[in-house]
C-alpha positions as CSV (number, residue, x, y, z in Angstrom):
1,M,-9.7,48.2,-36.5
2,V,-6.1,48.0,-35.3
3,K,-5.2,50.2,-32.4
4,S,-1.7,51.6,-32.3
5,R,0.2,50.5,-29.3
6,R,2.3,53.1,-27.6
7,R,5.0,52.0,-25.2
8,S,5.0,53.4,-21.7
9,T,7.7,55.7,-20.5
10,R,9.0,52.9,-18.3
11,A,9.3,50.6,-21.2
12,R,11.1,53.2,-23.3
13,L,13.6,53.9,-20.5
14,G,14.1,50.2,-20.1
15,R,15.0,50.0,-23.8
16,V,17.4,52.9,-23.5
17,S,19.4,51.4,-20.8
18,T,20.2,48.2,-22.9
19,D,21.6,49.9,-26.0
20,K,22.7,53.2,-24.4
21,R,21.4,55.3,-27.3
22,I,18.3,57.6,-27.1
23,A,16.6,59.9,-29.5
24,A,16.7,63.6,-28.6
25,T,12.9,63.8,-28.3
26,E,12.8,60.8,-26.0
27,A,15.7,62.2,-23.9
28,A,13.7,65.5,-23.5
29,K,10.5,63.7,-22.5
30,T,12.3,61.5,-19.9
31,F,15.2,63.8,-18.9
32,G,14.7,63.5,-15.1
33,R,14.6,59.7,-15.2
34,L,17.6,59.7,-17.6
35,V,19.6,61.8,-15.2
36,N,18.6,59.5,-12.3
37,R,19.8,56.5,-14.2
38,V,23.1,58.2,-15.0
39,R,23.5,59.1,-11.3
40,E,22.4,55.7,-9.8
41,E,23.8,53.3,-12.4
42,R,26.7,55.5,-13.6
43,A,25.5,54.8,-17.2
44,T,26.5,56.9,-20.2
45,Y,23.9,57.6,-23.0
46,I,24.4,58.9,-26.5
47,I,21.7,61.4,-27.6
48,E,20.8,61.1,-31.3
49,R,18.9,63.4,-33.6
50,G,17.8,61.8,-36.8
51,G,20.0,58.8,-36.1
52,T,23.2,60.9,-35.8
53,P,24.9,61.2,-32.4
54,V,24.8,64.8,-31.2
55,A,25.5,64.7,-27.5
56,Q,26.5,62.4,-24.6
57,I,25.2,62.4,-21.1
58,G,27.2,60.5,-18.4
59,P,28.5,60.7,-14.9
60,V,31.1,63.2,-13.9
61,E,34.3,61.8,-12.5
62,P,35.3,63.4,-9.2
63,K,38.6,65.3,-9.4
64,I,40.9,64.3,-6.6
65,T,43.4,67.0,-5.6
66,T,46.2,66.4,-3.2
67,M,48.1,68.9,-1.0
68,R,51.1,68.3,-3.3
69,D,49.0,69.5,-6.3
70,F,48.0,72.6,-4.3
71,V,51.5,73.4,-3.4
72,A,52.6,73.0,-7.0
73,F,49.8,75.3,-8.1
74,L,50.9,78.0,-5.7
75,R,54.5,77.6,-6.6
76,D,53.8,77.9,-10.4
77,M,51.4,80.8,-10.0
78,P,52.6,84.2,-11.3
79,R,53.6,86.6,-8.5
80,A,51.3,89.6,-8.0
81,D,53.0,93.0,-8.6
82,E,53.6,95.4,-5.7
83,E,51.0,97.9,-6.7
84,Y,48.3,95.3,-6.6
85,L,49.5,94.0,-3.2
86,R,49.5,97.6,-1.8
87,A,45.9,98.2,-3.1
88,V,44.7,94.9,-1.4
89,E,46.4,95.9,1.9
90,D,44.8,99.4,1.7
91,G,41.4,97.9,1.0
92,M,41.7,95.5,3.9
93,A,42.9,98.2,6.3
94,R,39.8,100.3,5.3
95,F,37.5,97.3,5.7
96,N,38.9,96.2,9.0
97,R,38.7,99.7,10.7
98,P,36.9,99.4,14.0
99,R,33.4,100.8,13.8
100,V,32.4,103.1,16.5
101,P,28.6,102.8,17.2
102,E,26.7,106.0,16.7
103,N,25.5,107.6,19.9
104,P,21.7,107.9,19.7
105,W,21.7,110.6,22.4
106,E,24.0,112.9,20.5
107,R,22.4,115.3,18.1
């Protein structure tokens, strides 16, 4: 009698890291470990279903924005119309009114 030999999760993940492709079922079973590998090793994996690539999981590149980019954004932004600015000012004036505490002795 021949016993079927099933690979451990660790062995399967080791295999994934060498060829960077993984079956969708395997990715679902080991998703937490897969995400850890992406974070720690900055690896990118192709998720396949039936041998066809369907998705990719990889590290997110940080977006660096400078003050010059921010100034350009503000300069190129459309100007708000006067009615909107008036409504914002009215709302802020109502919100910022001093609140007088209620007198608990007054009935």
